C-alpha positions, 0 to 999 in steps of 0.5 A: 872770198875763194875759200869762203865761196867753196866752204859756203858750197860746201866744196871745202868741208869747213873742218879743214879750215878750222884747223889751219885757222885756229893754228894761225889766230893763237899766233896771230899776236905775233904777226903783228909786234913787229909793226906795233913796236916799230910805231912805238919806236918812232911815233915821233917820225910818223907824227912829222912825215905820216902823210907824206909816207902815207902817200908814198904807199899809195902812189907806191901801190897803184904804180906796181898795180898799175904796172902788172896789170898793164903787164898782164894784158899786153903778155895775154895780148900776146899769146892771143896773136901767138895763138891766132897764128897757129 
């Protein structure tokens, strides 16, 4: 979003982004081949255990995001108290 807004406001010219993005877009298929091969190789497992795997992924992502937010909040408050004492 930041890059998009920067390009809209002409802070970053589109030509700067075009060169790098064209390389990534041309090689995008390479990024997805391992995932597709894994799905094809283990389709029977995904068919039987797919919901459980999805639940684990969602829960673990939620826990990691929540823990990160909590720790950042605590560190931020600690830094504020530390600055107020000085």
